[in-house]
Backbone bond lengths (Angstrom), bond angles and torsions (degrees), N, CA, C in turn:
res aa  C-N    CA-C-N  psi(-1)  N-CA   C-N-CA  omega(-1)  CA-C   N-CA-C  phi
1 X - - - 1.451 - - 1.538 113.42 -
2 X 1.262 116.66 132.35 1.458 120.52 -175.76 1.573 105.62 -62.77
3 X 1.281 116.05 144.67 1.490 123.54 -178.37 1.588 110.75 -145.30
4 X 1.255 114.67 92.56 1.494 118.40 -170.54 1.538 111.06 -129.46
5 X 1.319 113.69 145.34 1.422 121.01 154.70 1.526 112.06 -116.00
6 X 1.326 110.58 123.50 1.538 121.32 -170.56 1.466 104.80 -113.11
7 X 1.247 123.07 99.23 1.526 125.91 -173.91 1.469 110.16 -107.90
8 X 1.386 111.21 144.66 1.440 120.28 -179.60 1.487 114.69 -61.58
9 X 1.365 111.54 -40.72 1.477 118.79 -175.83 1.488 110.90 -145.40
10 X 1.383 119.49 160.57 1.436 123.60 178.33 1.575 108.86 -92.12
11 X 1.274 116.43 -13.36 1.569 119.32 -173.75 1.500 107.91 -147.08
12 X 1.391 115.12 128.82 1.435 119.70 173.20 1.516 107.62 -103.77
13 X 1.347 110.20 161.60 1.586 115.48 -179.68 1.505 111.02 -51.39
14 X 1.332 112.50 130.44 1.496 118.42 169.13 1.558 108.63 85.20
15 X 1.192 120.19 1.82 1.523 125.43 -177.05 1.557 112.65 -118.79
16 X 1.305 115.40 160.13 1.545 120.78 174.31 1.473 111.59 -81.31
17 X 1.292 114.25 176.27 1.585 126.13 177.42 1.440 104.49 -57.43
18 X 1.352 113.80 119.99 1.519 123.13 173.49 1.500 113.31 67.05
19 X 1.236 122.80 -1.31 1.494 129.79 -167.16 1.553 108.34 -52.89
20 X 1.336 110.91 -49.33 1.529 117.08 -171.06 1.628 111.25 -71.98
21 X 1.369 110.68 -12.52 1.553 111.45 -177.90 1.494 107.03 -106.02
22 X 1.304 127.62 -7.94 1.370 127.20 -170.41 1.543 115.12 -52.99
23 X 1.349 114.38 -40.82 1.547 119.01 -178.99 1.532 109.52 -61.35
24 X 1.457 115.30 -41.76 1.419 120.14 175.09 1.549 116.57 -68.34
25 X 1.331 117.78 -36.41 1.398 125.93 178.49 1.493 112.66 -69.82
26 X 1.350 115.76 -26.34 1.467 116.24 178.47 1.488 112.45 -71.44
27 X 1.278 117.16 -29.95 1.563 125.54 170.40 1.445 111.36 -77.66
28 X 1.251 115.74 -44.92 1.467 122.87 -167.17 1.615 107.96 -66.86
29 X 1.315 115.92 -37.95 1.450 122.51 177.47 1.482 112.80 -108.98
30 X 1.367 121.70 32.50 1.381 126.00 -170.42 1.551 111.54 -63.31
31 X 1.401 116.65 -26.09 1.459 123.56 -174.18 1.514 109.52 -98.34
32 X 1.344 116.01 5.55 1.399 122.19 -178.28 1.567 117.09 -102.54
33 X 1.293 116.04 124.00 1.543 115.26 173.29 1.468 106.85 -100.60
34 X 1.261 122.84 -16.78 1.528 122.04 171.64 1.493 108.10 -134.89
35 X 1.312 115.33 159.15 1.444 123.56 -173.65 1.634 105.34 -135.12
36 X 1.366 110.40 133.57 1.458 115.47 172.62 1.522 113.76 -90.84
37 X 1.227 112.51 122.27 1.569 115.14 -178.56 1.475 108.68 -105.95
38 X 1.432 115.21 131.93 1.446 125.70 173.83 1.555 109.51 -98.56
39 X 1.388 117.73 98.01 1.401 121.27 -175.20 1.513 115.53 -90.28
40 X 1.305 121.09 18.25 1.436 120.74 -169.68 1.451 115.68 -68.71
41 X 1.322 118.49 -14.24 1.608 119.11 -177.24 1.442 111.11 -78.38
42 X 1.344 119.18 -20.70 1.486 123.56 173.33 1.547 119.59 38.80
43 X 1.375 112.13 66.08 1.495 115.10 -179.43 1.513 111.24 -55.00
44 X 1.358 111.31 140.57 1.527 116.49 179.91 1.472 112.20 60.89
45 X 1.302 119.32 8.01 1.553 116.05 176.69 1.484 111.98 88.75
46 X 1.317 121.92 3.62 1.522 120.86 -170.04 1.537 103.76 -71.37
47 X 1.362 111.16 161.05 1.482 120.30 -177.34 1.516 112.37 -71.50
48 X 1.320 118.90 161.10 1.464 120.44 178.64 1.528 108.89 -65.29
49 X 1.350 118.92 -33.30 1.469 123.72 176.69 1.559 108.73 -61.61
50 X 1.338 117.14 -51.24 1.488 120.63 -177.04 1.484 107.81 -60.66
51 X 1.242 119.98 -44.94 1.565 124.95 -172.43 1.583 102.76 -66.53
52 X 1.272 123.12 -49.80 1.413 128.64 -170.78 1.666 105.59 -64.07
53 X 1.313 115.25 -36.57 1.416 117.20 178.41 1.569 114.94 -68.94
54 X 1.352 111.62 -33.11 1.480 116.63 173.34 1.486 110.94 -67.17
55 X 1.250 121.87 -40.05 1.440 128.03 179.99 1.558 105.01 -66.73
56 X 1.168 120.76 -52.79 1.501 124.43 -179.26 1.529 109.91 -57.23
57 X 1.255 118.61 -39.94 1.481 117.74 175.45 1.645 114.87 -57.56
58 X 1.333 106.68 -43.30 1.538 114.86 178.41 1.495 110.70 -67.24
59 X 1.340 120.31 -43.24 1.467 117.45 -173.63 1.489 110.32 -83.20
60 X 1.344 124.26 -11.23 1.313 127.03 171.43 1.502 114.42 -62.18
61 X 1.323 113.32 -23.60 1.492 116.96 177.40 1.561 114.19 -73.02
62 X 1.288 111.55 -15.25 1.550 114.58 176.55 1.555 106.64 -120.75
63 X 1.400 117.22 25.72 1.462 119.20 167.56 1.550 113.76 64.39
64 X 1.364 117.04 37.62 1.393 119.75 177.86 1.547 105.89 -125.55
65 X 1.344 114.18 130.74 1.358 118.36 179.98 1.639 111.24 -89.91
66 X 1.376 113.67 149.72 1.466 119.40 -174.81 1.468 110.82 -123.79
67 X 1.404 111.05 139.81 1.399 116.26 173.31 1.504 107.81 -134.90
68 X 1.375 117.23 137.38 1.515 118.94 -176.81 1.487 111.00 -83.28
69 X 1.310 115.74 148.93 1.421 125.94 -179.33 1.554 112.00 -59.31
70 X 1.392 115.55 -33.99 1.439 121.29 176.39 1.499 115.44 -61.96
71 X 1.299 117.78 -16.04 1.406 125.17 -177.52 1.581 116.70 -82.86
72 X 1.375 110.75 -7.31 1.488 117.90 -175.37 1.503 111.66 -101.13
73 X 1.303 117.79 142.22 1.482 119.52 178.80 1.466 109.30 -78.06
74 X 1.277 121.01 -25.59 1.478 130.98 177.69 1.535 111.39 -118.65
75 X 1.254 120.91 86.46 1.479 122.42 -174.99 1.517 112.02 -63.70
76 X 1.356 116.42 -34.77 1.508 117.93 -177.39 1.590 107.15 -66.40
77 X 1.325 116.51 -41.17 1.487 117.90 -177.29 1.507 102.46 -66.61
78 X 1.347 121.81 -42.43 1.420 120.27 -174.04 1.497 112.96 -57.76
79 X 1.420 115.35 -41.40 1.375 118.22 176.74 1.566 115.57 -68.17
80 X 1.245 120.62 -40.52 1.363 125.54 -179.50 1.554 113.23 -66.70
81 X 1.387 114.62 -33.03 1.427 123.36 175.25 1.394 121.52 -86.01
82 X 1.392 116.35 -5.15 1.444 123.99 -172.65 1.493 115.14 -65.50
83 X 1.329 120.85 140.93 1.425 119.36 173.04 1.451 113.77 -79.01
84 X 1.330 115.87 -29.61 1.438 124.83 178.03 1.444 111.48 -154.83
85 X 1.332 122.05 153.66 1.513 125.40 -173.66 1.433 107.63 -131.09
86 X 1.247 116.86 139.42 1.570 130.21 173.30 1.434 113.24 -133.47
87 X 1.275 119.69 112.46 1.442 125.25 163.94 1.467 116.27 -100.44
88 X 1.446 111.59 117.81 1.517 115.39 -174.90 1.516 113.13 -81.89
89 X 1.345 110.60 177.45 1.417 122.69 176.16 1.507 115.34 -77.14
90 X 1.341 114.20 174.70 1.466 122.13 177.82 1.529 108.90 142.03
91 X 1.351 117.61 -132.00 1.483 117.59 179.17 1.556 109.68 -98.08
92 X 1.283 116.64 122.61 1.494 126.78 -175.74 1.634 106.78 -65.86
93 X 1.341 118.71 -39.02 1.377 122.44 179.73 1.543 111.34 -62.05
94 X 1.356 112.73 -45.10 1.457 114.22 175.17 1.553 117.20 -62.89
95 X 1.318 110.79 -43.30 1.481 121.18 179.02 1.490 112.72 -57.13
96 X 1.325 112.60 -48.65 1.507 117.40 -178.31 1.587 109.63 -70.21
97 X 1.379 116.11 -39.13 1.389 115.57 173.95 1.492 117.60 -52.93
98 X 1.373 111.51 -47.19 1.527 119.97 -177.18 1.538 110.27 -66.60
99 X 1.347 116.46 -38.94 1.430 117.39 177.81 1.557 114.82 -64.44
100 X 1.322 114.20 -40.02 1.424 118.17 170.56 1.522 116.20 -65.16
101 X 1.344 113.98 -44.01 1.416 119.82 -179.77 1.536 113.10 -56.97
102 X 1.391 117.16 -40.33 1.424 123.38 177.86 1.510 116.58 -92.58
103 X 1.458 112.70 11.45 1.481 115.98 176.99 1.444 116.24 56.37
104 X 1.401 116.52 39.87 1.431 125.15 -174.14 1.540 116.23 -106.60
105 X 1.339 113.48 -13.73 1.526 115.36 -171.66 1.485 107.42 -61.02
106 X 1.323 124.74 -49.86 1.419 121.32 -176.14 1.512 115.29 -71.72
107 X 1.445 113.44 -31.68 1.424 116.86 -179.40 1.626 107.61 -68.26
108 X 1.240 116.91 -39.07 1.475 119.55 -178.28 1.557 105.63 -67.54
109 X 1.309 115.83 -50.65 1.467 112.61 -179.99 1.516 117.12 -61.08
110 X 1.241 120.32 -33.01 1.459 125.75 179.03 1.557 109.00 -70.58
111 X 1.391 117.75 -37.20 1.468 122.82 -176.10 1.517 109.60 -73.26
112 X 1.293 118.21 -36.69 1.403 123.37 -177.69 1.581 109.28 -78.21
113 X 1.273 113.32 -34.10 1.487 114.59 173.91 1.513 116.77 -61.71
114 X 1.447 114.17 -31.17 1.343 112.77 177.46 1.526 120.08 -89.37
115 X 1.347 113.03 14.32 1.498 117.72 168.60 1.474 116.17 117.63
116 X 1.294 120.27 -6.69 1.533 119.14 -176.90 1.613 104.30 -67.64
117 X 1.373 113.16 123.05 1.499 110.30 -176.93 1.507 113.67 -63.76
118 X 1.304 117.19 144.64 1.445 123.53 -170.22 1.584 106.92 -133.35
119 X 1.331 113.50 139.34 1.459 124.81 172.24 1.462 106.67 -123.22
120 X 1.431 117.13 126.89 1.409 123.83 169.98 1.427 110.41 -121.39
121 X 1.387 119.75 141.01 1.410 126.34 171.58 1.521 110.94 -124.02
122 X 1.274 120.34 131.92 1.453 122.66 175.17 1.523 109.90 52.65
123 X 1.371 115.93 -115.08 1.447 118.21 -179.66 1.482 110.61 -56.88
124 X 1.330 124.92 -30.32 1.371 127.77 173.51 1.366 117.87 -66.13
125 X 1.356 113.52 -22.68 1.453 123.62 178.44 1.513 108.34 -92.34
126 X 1.217 123.33 -32.03 1.481 128.73 179.38 1.427 106.48 -58.84
127 X 1.306 124.29 -40.85 1.388 126.59 -167.77 1.587 110.41 -80.16
128 X 1.337 115.19 -11.70 1.516 118.11 175.26 1.538 113.96 -68.77
129 X 1.413 112.88 -27.54 1.448 118.01 178.87 1.502 115.62 -71.20
130 X 1.324 114.31 -169.87 1.567 118.56 -178.48 1.523 111.38 -75.97
131 X 1.291 115.02 -34.43 1.428 119.08 177.74 1.535 111.36 -145.46
132 X 1.341 117.93 164.94 1.463 118.16 172.37 1.419 117.21 -94.86
133 X 1.403 117.46 20.22 1.493 117.70 -166.60 1.517 109.17 -79.98
134 X 1.345 123.51 -4.09 1.467 122.51 173.95 1.460 117.86 -103.37
135 X 1.412 117.19 18.76 1.381 122.66 179.40 1.574 112.17 -74.53
136 X 1.244 120.19 160.09 1.474 126.48 -176.77 1.564 108.57 -92.00
137 X 1.307 118.52 -6.95 1.482 120.96 -164.76 1.502 112.03 -80.91
138 X 1.383 117.65 156.07 1.354 122.82 170.20 1.476 116.08 -73.08
139 X 1.351 120.34 141.77 1.466 123.59 179.86 1.451 110.67 -76.17
140 X 1.389 118.73 74.92 1.470 122.89 -179.36 1.416 113.14 -73.52
141 X 1.392 120.60 -24.22 1.475 122.47 -178.09 1.496 101.09 -146.39
142 X 1.363 115.45 159.50 1.484 123.00 -174.16 1.515 111.05 -104.86
143 X 1.333 118.12 105.78 1.490 119.08 178.49 1.554 106.70 -77.85
144 X 1.385 115.10 157.74 1.442 118.96 -178.59 1.499 112.37 -70.15
145 X 1.252 115.57 -20.39 1.525 119.09 178.50 1.417 110.95 -153.60
146 X 1.366 119.23 151.87 1.419 126.19 174.31 1.538 109.20 -86.53
147 X 1.288 125.26 -18.25 1.455 129.47 173.38 1.549 111.59 -52.17
148 X 1.332 118.75 133.94 1.466 124.04 175.46 1.425 111.62 -127.25
149 X 1.350 117.52 -151.61 1.538 119.42 -162.71 1.416 115.91 -70.02
150 X 1.348 120.95 -24.37 1.445 122.33 -179.80 1.560 114.11 62.78
151 X 1.297 115.08 31.94 1.434 122.58 179.85 1.483 111.73 -72.35
152 X 1.315 115.18 -36.33 1.571 121.59 174.20 1.611 105.99 -121.62
153 X 1.341 112.79 152.36 1.431 122.13 -167.77 1.552 115.18 -83.99
154 X 1.354 115.92 31.24 1.475 120.28 -179.19 1.496 107.72 -160.54
155 X 1.293 118.11 -178.28 1.461 124.51 175.13 1.464 110.48 -103.56
156 X 1.366 114.18 161.06 1.437 118.03 174.55 1.606 111.01 -119.36
157 X 1.324 113.90 156.18 1.481 120.42 165.21 1.507 106.79 -125.01
158 X 1.378 114.04 87.56 1.483 115.94 176.35 1.503 115.75 -62.74
159 X 1.288 116.33 162.92 1.490 119.88 -178.36 1.566 110.15 59.58
160 X 1.329 116.59 30.01 1.480 119.15 -172.42 1.602 109.05 -61.64
161 X 1.254 118.67 130.89 1.452 129.10 -173.75 1.483 105.62 -117.11
162 X 1.406 115.31 131.22 1.534 127.50 171.26 1.570 108.31 -77.05
163 X 1.285 119.23 143.83 1.435 122.02 173.05 1.571 108.24 -55.64
164 X 1.393 109.97 134.73 1.478 117.95 176.24 1.533 107.23 -92.40
165 X 1.362 117.54 106.49 1.405 124.74 -171.74 1.565 109.55 -67.44
166 X 1.309 120.55 -17.50 1.413 123.85 -179.80 1.555 110.78 -94.85
167 X 1.237 117.86 -8.44 1.569 121.78 -179.81 1.414 111.43 -74.35
168 X 1.320 115.85 146.15 1.505 124.94 173.95 1.494 110.07 -90.71
169 X 1.351 120.77 -4.51 1.358 124.22 -173.59 1.582 108.44 -68.40
170 X 1.344 115.32 128.55 1.490 122.06 -174.41 1.532 111.24 -103.07
171 X 1.343 120.52 5.82 1.435 119.26 176.47 1.514 111.03 -75.40
172 X 1.389 113.25 175.00 1.395 118.98 -173.73 1.559 115.28 -70.06
173 X 1.245 126.06 141.90 1.500 128.08 171.43 1.396 113.36 -75.22
174 X 1.402 119.57 168.65 1.402 120.07 175.02 1.545 109.08 -65.55
175 X 1.377 121.96 -32.74 1.405 125.05 178.20 1.537 110.48 -58.83
176 X 1.417 113.27 -43.76 1.476 121.23 -177.59 1.499 103.71 -60.68
177 X 1.255 123.98 -50.45 1.445 127.88 -172.08 1.456 110.77 -62.45
178 X 1.309 113.99 -39.72 1.576 117.91 177.74 1.484 109.57 -66.63
179 X 1.356 118.71 -41.54 1.440 119.72 177.10 1.538 109.85 -60.07
180 X 1.252 118.21 -37.22 1.429 120.52 177.47 1.462 112.68 -61.58
181 X 1.379 114.70 -39.64 1.501 116.39 172.23 1.457 114.62 -61.43
182 X 1.326 113.26 -37.78 1.570 114.88 -177.25 1.554 111.28 -78.72
183 X 1.333 117.65 -3.75 1.459 116.70 172.59 1.516 108.15 -70.00
184 X 1.321 118.89 -25.00 1.521 120.69 -171.99 1.566 105.87 -124.04
185 X 1.321 124.59 -4.78 1.415 120.61 -172.20 1.631 107.77 -142.95
186 X 1.354 113.36 153.39 1.457 116.69 -176.17 1.575 111.81 -109.20
187 X 1.276 118.45 -0.22 1.388 124.27 -177.28 1.532 113.10 -62.92
188 X 1.358 122.50 123.16 1.453 118.58 175.47 1.592 112.30 -60.99
189 X 1.313 115.99 147.75 1.446 122.59 178.03 1.451 105.85 -124.24
190 X 1.428 116.49 137.55 1.419 125.05 176.26 1.523 106.49 -112.41
191 X 1.292 113.57 118.55 1.524 120.95 174.27 1.587 106.94 -84.87
192 X 1.368 111.56 109.38 1.470 119.25 -173.22 1.544 108.06 -103.89
193 X 1.209 114.42 109.11 1.501 120.11 -179.48 1.490 112.24 -71.51
194 X 1.438 114.19 153.59 1.475 117.35 -174.33 1.528 104.82 -65.51
195 X 1.376 111.90 139.84 1.487 121.05 -176.23 1.466 111.18 97.52
196 X 1.270 125.23 -9.77 1.425 128.29 178.06 1.445 112.64 -104.67
197 X 1.357 117.82 152.02 1.434 121.39 179.21 1.634 110.28 -147.67
198 X 1.323 115.35 162.33 1.405 121.22 174.37 1.434 111.32 -103.87
199 X 1.357 119.21 129.82 1.509 123.91 174.45 1.485 107.70 -98.04
200 X 1.294 120.19 110.57 1.556 119.72 -179.24 1.538 105.37 -108.39
201 X 1.278 112.57 124.27 1.473 122.19 173.27 1.573 109.30 -127.13
202 X 1.300 116.21 102.90 1.446 120.08 -170.36 1.509 109.54 65.57
203 X 1.254 117.64 -125.49 1.454 128.22 172.45 1.492 119.96 -88.11
204 X 1.456 115.13 -4.85 1.433 119.18 175.65 1.485 113.25 -85.87
205 X 1.322 117.09 129.12 1.529 124.59 179.17 1.527 106.78 -116.96
206 X 1.282 116.92 117.58 1.451 119.24 178.55 1.570 109.55 -121.25
207 X 1.303 112.51 132.06 1.566 118.92 176.49 1.562 109.91 -72.16
208 X 1.288 116.87 131.92 1.497 117.69 178.46 1.526 107.41 -128.37
209 X 1.384 111.62 168.67 1.482 119.73 -179.00 1.569 106.35 104.06
210 X 1.355 112.48 -175.12 1.441 121.40 -171.59 1.497 112.94 -90.09
211 X 1.309 117.52 -11.51 1.490 122.40 -167.91 1.529 112.06 -116.20
212 X 1.290 110.51 156.98 1.476 114.10 176.19 1.488 107.95 -81.62
213 X 1.476 118.16 168.65 1.361 122.29 174.23 1.578 106.92 -120.10
214 X 1.311 111.84 155.64 1.504 115.37 -178.66 1.570 107.49 -108.31
215 X 1.295 114.53 123.83 1.515 125.70 177.51 1.575 111.71 -98.50
216 X 1.396 107.14 127.27 1.468 114.43 176.81 1.551 110.04 -116.46
217 X 1.404 113.39 127.54 1.435 116.62 172.71 1.479 107.38 -132.98
218 X 1.401 113.03 149.97 1.271 123.77 -166.79 1.650 108.82 -61.56
219 X 1.311 115.49 134.56 1.505 120.58 179.33 1.580 113.57 62.50
220 X 1.346 115.62 22.10 1.388 117.62 176.59 1.630 111.09 -133.26
221 X 1.308 117.38 155.86 1.419 117.53 178.69 1.550 109.26 -76.94
222 X 1.314 114.47 143.05 1.505 119.43 -177.08 1.544 111.19 -58.91
223 X 1.251 116.73 147.09 1.470 120.02 -173.96 1.647 104.08 -122.18
224 X 1.257 113.03 148.96 1.446 121.58 170.53 1.580 111.91 -98.38
225 X 1.271 115.26 132.87 1.566 117.63 -176.93 1.532 103.81 -122.08
226 X 1.204 121.04 124.99 1.434 128.00 -176.82 1.569 107.65 -73.41
227 X 1.377 111.19 154.72 1.443 119.75 168.51 1.512 111.88 -49.81
228 X 1.328 117.21 141.21 1.384 128.91 -178.07 1.600 117.20 76.27
229 X 1.481 111.69 10.61 1.376 120.21 172.07 1.411 114.93 -68.35
230 X 1.349 123.05 141.00 1.338 129.92 175.66 1.579 108.05 -85.12
231 X 1.276 117.53 111.51 1.534 117.52 178.72 1.517 112.20 -103.42
232 X 1.357 115.58 22.32 1.484 115.09 -176.58 1.533 111.97 -65.69
233 X 1.347 115.07 -22.03 1.461 120.24 -176.06 1.545 110.55 -64.03
234 X 1.254 116.14 -10.78 1.554 117.53 -176.55 1.590 106.38 -75.93
235 X 1.286 116.61 -19.17 1.466 117.78 178.70 1.620 111.89 -84.85
236 X 1.381 115.91 1.55 1.368 116.37 -175.46 1.593 110.13 -119.17
237 X 1.395 110.66 8.74 1.530 115.45 177.13 1.466 115.39 -76.74
């Protein structure tokens, strides 16, 4: 049975890295002594080693050891044998490129589908959807496909921002960008605000956190869904 936490962000304003999620992660990874970290998204271009050390420091607070995927000679075996898996944020194009380059996309999907607990933040959450086409990231590298893990039956827009009515900025809003996506695609998109996450147990998908999420569907007005809403119906559309 799938067991995922899909978070909009790793860090909320005023808090430390993963701090707001640690109570959830203590339960989510309760049967894990070690965690496999996928550092491929490399936020701000930091090295795999630096990124893994940052994650290890956070998980040490709940007594879980962390090892980076780049440390293994056989990354496929590392994924299939992992007690738990975390894919961090950064650049989604780079993350997807590396997963395809190392032939890991299908292996990761199959492993998580069989019950290995998974945590995704930002880019690591983007890849749980059907495609990465609703990411906010710059296309710094060209992946062979936009198709991703397909662990949930829709796409995400993490770090979703509402329009600032007092701003003089004339550029496109997130809502505008998602409407552009729906001019050519029918996949639903969930705008996931910072501090919110999805709890996935099997086929049940529940919105968690203190904020609502904004759901976009082609040719329909956007809808707000409150925390604790069951979004499983999106798999039946």
